[in-house]
C-alpha positions in Angstrom: -45.6 -4.7 -152.2 -43.3 -4.1 -149.2 -42.2 -7.6 -148.2 -39.7 -9.0 -150.6 -40.7 -12.6 -149.7 -44.2 -11.9 -151.1 -42.6 -10.5 -154.3 -40.5 -13.6 -154.6 -43.6 -15.9 -154.3 -45.4 -13.7 -156.9 -42.6 -13.6 -159.3 -42.0 -17.4 -159.1 -45.7 -18.0 -159.7 -46.0 -15.7 -162.7 -42.9 -17.2 -164.2 -44.3 -20.7 -163.8 -47.6 -19.7 -165.4 -45.8 -18.0 -168.3 -43.5 -20.9 -169.0 -45.7 -24.0 -168.3 -49.2 -22.7 -169.1 -48.7 -20.0 -171.7 -51.2 -21.7 -174.0 -53.9 -21.1 -171.5 -53.1 -17.9 -169.5 -54.2 -14.6 -171.0 -53.7 -12.2 -168.1 -52.6 -12.2 -164.5 -53.8 -9.8 -161.8 -52.5 -9.2 -158.3 -55.2 -8.4 -155.8 -55.9 -8.5 -152.1 -53.6 -7.2 -149.4 -50.4 -7.4 -151.5 -52.0 -5.2 -154.2 -53.1 -2.7 -151.6 -49.7 -2.7 -149.9 -51.3 -4.0 -146.7 -49.8 -7.5 -146.5 -48.5 -8.9 -143.3 -45.8 -11.4 -142.8 -48.3 -14.3 -142.9 -50.4 -13.0 -145.8 -50.7 -15.1 -149.0 -50.3 -13.8 -152.5 -53.6 -13.6 -154.4 -53.6 -13.8 -158.2 -56.5 -13.8 -160.5 -55.6 -15.7 -163.7 -57.7 -15.0 -166.8 -57.6 -18.2 -168.9 -58.7 -19.3 -172.3 -62.4 -20.4 -172.5 -61.5 -24.1 -173.3 -59.1 -24.6 -170.3 -60.0 -27.9 -168.6 -60.5 -28.2 -164.8 -57.5 -30.6 -164.8 -55.2 -27.9 -166.1 -56.6 -25.4 -163.6 -55.9 -27.8 -160.7 -52.4 -28.3 -162.0 -51.8 -24.6 -162.1 -52.8 -24.3 -158.5 -50.3 -27.0 -157.5 -47.5 -25.8 -159.7 -47.5 -22.2 -158.4 -47.0 -23.1 -154.7 -43.5 -22.1 -153.6 -41.0 -24.9 -153.1 -39.4 -23.0 -150.2 -41.6 -23.5 -147.1 -40.7 -20.1 -145.7 -42.3 -18.2 -148.6 -46.0 -17.1 -148.6 -48.5 -19.4 -150.4 -49.9 -18.3 -153.7 -53.7 -18.5 -154.0 -55.1 -18.6 -157.6 -58.6 -17.6 -158.7 -59.6 -18.2 -162.3 -61.6 -16.1 -164.7 -62.8 -17.9 -167.8 -64.5 -15.8 -170.5 -64.2 -12.5 -172.2 -65.4 -10.0 -169.6 -65.7 -9.6 -165.8 -69.3 -9.9 -164.7 -70.6 -6.6 -163.6 -72.9 -8.0 -160.9 -70.4 -10.3 -159.1 -69.0 -8.5 -156.1 -65.7 -10.3 -156.1 -65.1 -9.0 -159.7 -65.9 -5.5 -158.6 -63.2 -5.7 -156.0 -60.7 -7.0 -158.6 -61.6 -4.1 -160.9 -61.1 -1.6 -158.0 -57.9 -2.9 -156.5 -56.4 -5.4 -158.9 -53.2 -4.7 -160.7 -52.5 -6.2 -164.1 -49.0 -7.7 -163.7 -48.8 -9.8 -166.9 -50.7 -9.9 -170.2 -50.1 -12.3 -173.2 -48.9 -10.4 -176.2 
């Protein structure tokens, strides 16, 4: 991840998820242009968040809001959620995550 501003957004989002949503979050993956090292100045930071099976839609919406950077000059953070034990083999998006995604945090 070449742009430090993308790293700042990612680190702030991961910290927020760890601190405020630790009871729900199991793993966090970086994917997309930042994971490939191809991000541009205007690229957002894409995170896949693997959550506990019983996580409510209200909590998922709150996570999306809370990870957005407070500084307007930082890239947005886009969250996708995965609920359940395994990635679906047939879903193309999940195949892309398996191929390029980087695990950046896992609950102990």
